[in-house]
C-alpha positions in Angstrom: 121.3 110.3 80.1 118.8 108.0 81.6 115.3 107.5 80.0 111.8 107.2 81.3 112.1 103.4 80.9 115.3 103.4 83.1 113.5 105.4 85.7 110.7 103.3 85.6 112.9 100.1 86.2 115.1 102.0 88.7 112.0 103.4 90.7 110.7 99.4 90.6 113.8 98.0 92.2 113.9 100.7 94.7 110.3 100.1 95.8 110.7 96.0 95.5 114.1 96.0 97.2 114.8 92.9 95.5 116.3 92.5 92.1 114.3 89.3 91.5 111.0 91.0 92.5 111.6 94.2 90.5 112.4 92.1 87.4 109.4 89.7 87.6 107.2 92.7 88.1 108.9 94.7 85.2 108.6 91.5 82.9 112.3 91.6 82.2 115.5 89.2 82.9 117.1 89.5 86.1 120.3 89.9 84.2 119.1 92.6 82.2 117.7 94.5 85.0 121.0 94.0 87.1 123.1 95.1 84.1 121.1 98.4 83.6 121.7 99.2 87.3 125.3 98.4 87.2 125.6 100.5 83.9 124.0 103.4 85.7 126.3 103.1 88.5 129.5 103.0 86.7 128.5 106.1 84.7 127.5 108.1 87.9 131.0 106.6 89.5 129.0 105.8 92.6 126.6 102.7 93.7 123.4 103.4 94.2 122.2 100.3 96.3 123.8 98.1 99.0 123.5 94.9 98.0 122.7 92.3 100.9 121.8 88.6 100.2 120.0 89.4 97.0 118.2 92.5 98.9 118.8 96.3 97.6 119.0 99.1 99.9 119.4 103.0 98.7 122.8 104.7 99.6 122.8 108.3 100.4 123.4 109.0 96.9 120.8 106.2 95.7 118.1 108.5 97.8 119.1 111.8 96.1 119.3 110.1 92.6 115.8 108.3 93.0 114.2 111.6 94.4 115.6 113.2 91.0 114.2 110.6 89.0 110.9 111.3 90.3 110.7 115.0 90.0 112.1 114.5 86.4 109.2 112.1 85.7 106.7 114.6 87.3 108.2 117.5 84.9 108.0 115.4 82.1 104.1 114.2 82.4 103.3 117.8 83.5 104.8 119.2 80.3 103.0 116.3 78.5 99.6 117.3 80.2 99.8 121.0 79.4 100.6 120.4 75.8 97.8 117.8 75.5 95.2 120.1 77.5 96.2 122.8 74.9 95.5 120.7 71.9 92.6 118.9 73.4 91.1 119.7 76.7 88.1 117.2 75.9 89.6 114.1 75.7 92.5 112.4 77.5 92.3 109.9 80.8 92.2 110.6 84.4 93.6 108.4 86.9 91.8 109.0 90.3 92.7 107.2 93.3 90.1 106.3 96.2 89.3 104.3 99.1 86.4 101.8 98.6 84.5 103.8 101.1 85.0 107.5 99.7 84.7 106.2 96.1 81.1 104.9 97.3 79.6 107.8 98.7 81.3 110.5 96.4 81.4 108.8 93.0 77.6 108.4 92.1 77.3 112.1 92.9 80.1 113.1 90.6 80.1 110.9 87.7 77.0 111.8 85.7 78.1 115.5 85.9 81.6 115.1 85.1 80.8 112.7 81.8 78.7 115.4 80.4 80.8 117.9 80.7 83.6 116.1 79.5 82.2 112.9 77.8 85.7 112.1 76.1 87.9 111.9 79.2 88.1 108.5 80.7 87.9 108.3 84.0 90.1 105.4 85.4 89.1 104.6 89.2 92.1 103.2 91.2 91.0 101.8 94.7 93.1 101.4 97.2 93.8 101.8 101.0 94.4 105.4 102.1 98.0 104.5 103.0 98.6 103.5 99.5 97.0 106.4 97.3 99.7 109.2 98.2 102.5 106.8 97.2 100.7 106.2 94.0 100.3 109.7 93.3 103.9 110.2 94.2 105.1 107.3 91.9 103.2 109.0 88.9 100.5 106.0 89.1 97.5 108.0 89.9 97.0 111.8 88.8 94.6 112.6 91.8 93.6 110.9 95.2 91.1 111.8 97.6 92.8 111.6 101.0 92.3 112.3 104.6 96.1 113.2 105.6 98.4 116.1 104.1 101.6 114.7 105.4 103.7 114.3 102.0 106.3 117.0 101.4 106.1 115.9 97.5 102.3 116.5 97.0 99.8 119.5 96.9 96.7 119.3 98.7 93.4 120.6 98.1 90.8 120.9 100.8 87.7 119.8 98.7 85.0 119.1 101.7 84.8 119.5 105.5 82.8 116.6 106.0 81.6 117.0 109.6 81.0 113.8 111.9 78.0 113.0 113.6 77.0 110.6 116.5 74.2 108.3 115.3 71.8 107.9 118.3 70.0 104.6 118.9 66.1 105.0 119.4 66.2 103.5 122.9 68.2 106.8 124.1 65.5 109.1 122.6 62.3 107.0 123.3 59.4 109.5 124.6 61.1 112.7 123.2 59.4 114.6 120.6 62.3 117.0 119.7 64.3 114.5 117.6 63.7 113.6 114.0 65.4 111.7 111.2 68.6 113.8 109.8 71.1 115.8 111.3 69.0 118.8 112.5 69.0 117.4 116.2 70.2 118.9 119.5 73.6 118.4 120.4 74.6 115.8 123.2 77.1 116.0 125.9 80.1 113.8 126.1 79.1 112.7 129.6 75.7 111.2 128.2 77.7 108.6 126.3 79.4 107.3 129.7 78.5 103.7 130.2 76.8 103.4 126.8 77.2 101.0 124.3 79.5 101.7 121.1 79.7 100.4 117.6 83.3 101.6 116.3 85.4 100.5 113.4 88.3 98.7 113.8 91.6 100.0 114.8 93.6 101.0 112.1 90.9 103.2 110.5 90.7 106.7 110.5 87.3 106.9 111.9 88.5 104.9 114.9 91.1 107.1 115.7 88.6 109.9 115.6 86.5 108.1 117.9 89.2 106.7 120.2 90.4 110.4 120.5 87.1 111.4 121.8 86.6 108.8 124.3 90.2 109.1 125.6 89.7 113.2 126.1 86.5 112.8 127.9 87.4 109.4 129.8 84.5 108.0 128.7 84.2 104.0 129.3 81.6 102.4 126.9 79.6 99.6 128.6 80.5 97.4 125.6 82.3 98.1 122.3 81.4 96.0 119.0 83.7 96.4 116.4 83.3 96.2 112.6 85.0 97.1 109.4 82.4 98.4 107.7 80.1 101.8 108.2 77.1 100.5 106.7 77.0 97.7 109.2 77.7 100.3 112.1 74.7 102.5 111.1 72.5 99.0 110.8 73.5 98.1 114.3 72.5 101.6 115.8 69.2 101.3 114.1 68.7 97.9 115.8 69.7 99.4 118.9 72.7 98.0 119.8 74.7 101.4 120.4 76.1 104.6 119.2 78.4 105.2 116.1 80.2 107.9 114.7 79.3 108.7 111.1 80.6 111.0 108.6 78.3 113.4 106.8 79.3 111.7 103.5 78.2 108.6 104.7 74.8 109.9 105.8 74.1 111.5 102.1 72.7 108.5 100.7 70.3 107.4 103.5 68.8 111.1 104.6 66.0 110.9 101.8 64.6 108.0 104.0 62.8 109.0 106.9 64.1 105.8 108.8 67.7 106.5 108.0 68.6 107.4 111.7 69.0 110.1 113.9 72.3 112.0 114.1 73.5 114.6 116.1 76.8 116.6 116.9 79.0 116.5 120.5 78.6 119.6 122.6 81.4 121.5 122.4 83.2 119.2 120.4 83.3 119.9 116.5 84.2 116.7 114.5 85.7 116.8 111.2 87.4 114.5 108.8 88.3 116.9 106.0 88.8 115.4 102.5 91.6 116.7 100.3 92.3 115.9 96.6 96.1 115.3 96.3 98.2 115.8 93.2 101.9 116.0 92.4 103.4 119.3 93.8 104.4 121.4 90.8 102.1 119.4 88.2 99.9 120.5 85.9 96.3 120.1 86.3 94.4 119.7 83.3 91.0 121.6 82.9 89.2 118.2 83.4 90.9 117.8 86.5 90.2 121.1 88.0 86.2 120.7 86.7 86.5 117.3 89.0 88.1 118.6 92.2 85.8 121.6 91.9 82.6 119.6 91.6 83.1 118.1 95.3 82.7 121.4 97.1 79.4 121.7 94.8 77.6 118.9 96.4 74.5 119.6 98.4 74.8 118.0 101.5 71.0 117.7 102.0 70.8 115.3 99.1 74.0 114.4 98.0 73.0 116.5 94.3 75.4 118.8 92.5 74.5 122.3 92.4 
């Protein structure tokens, strides 16, 4: 029967699509890895990979076998977590996947409360792009991850935050008005009021840019100019300098709300915008007491000041 180390070797070979690259990543010799795969194929009586000039491609049987290996690992780790949780729920480790942006806004509000409740549970942070995080959970390289997409059948998802999106309004647009104030408690703007206005948008490929582009396309809004940036902080700063409007998720507003000069935010009339945040985990996997506590902390964040209630 294939053991956990062999499963890890096989999954790495499938992921790298190259025996040399996989062996290098695993710190073993190429002949040793090749022999392990050949022996396994001999035992099964069928090839798992198509070899093509050093490259590896899964056969149909290989895809089925890899999927089964992932399930075996998930069950094994789930059982280990259950036993560990029964024996000692106050220690252990949680590997938490976050993007740099989500981590920056959420973790300062979570860590103190979590560490007070579970002082001996180590929280290992894994910062990756959103597209990578779900795969890491599927591969067992992360226990949990905060994501915005729910498109993987092998994963379970819990919505932890609605995360409404607001329009940040430059001061030139509201000059002379006495009804606008710093924060989000302001009148909604109609989509047509943004026609011909300058916009500051995150670069293409970012989730917030997709949200903005859908809105602009639906209402056929053509900005007078678009400034692009990778950084949501820079986008907000440019709005305060009167360079244009931008879209900001609520988690990015929490840190700046205590500052009266933080900026003016509002909703779009008849166009509610959300970028709901989910916690993903391996489907059918066991969630420890510490993991459940961490997940449940997020809905308890008071969005007015970012504290946990």
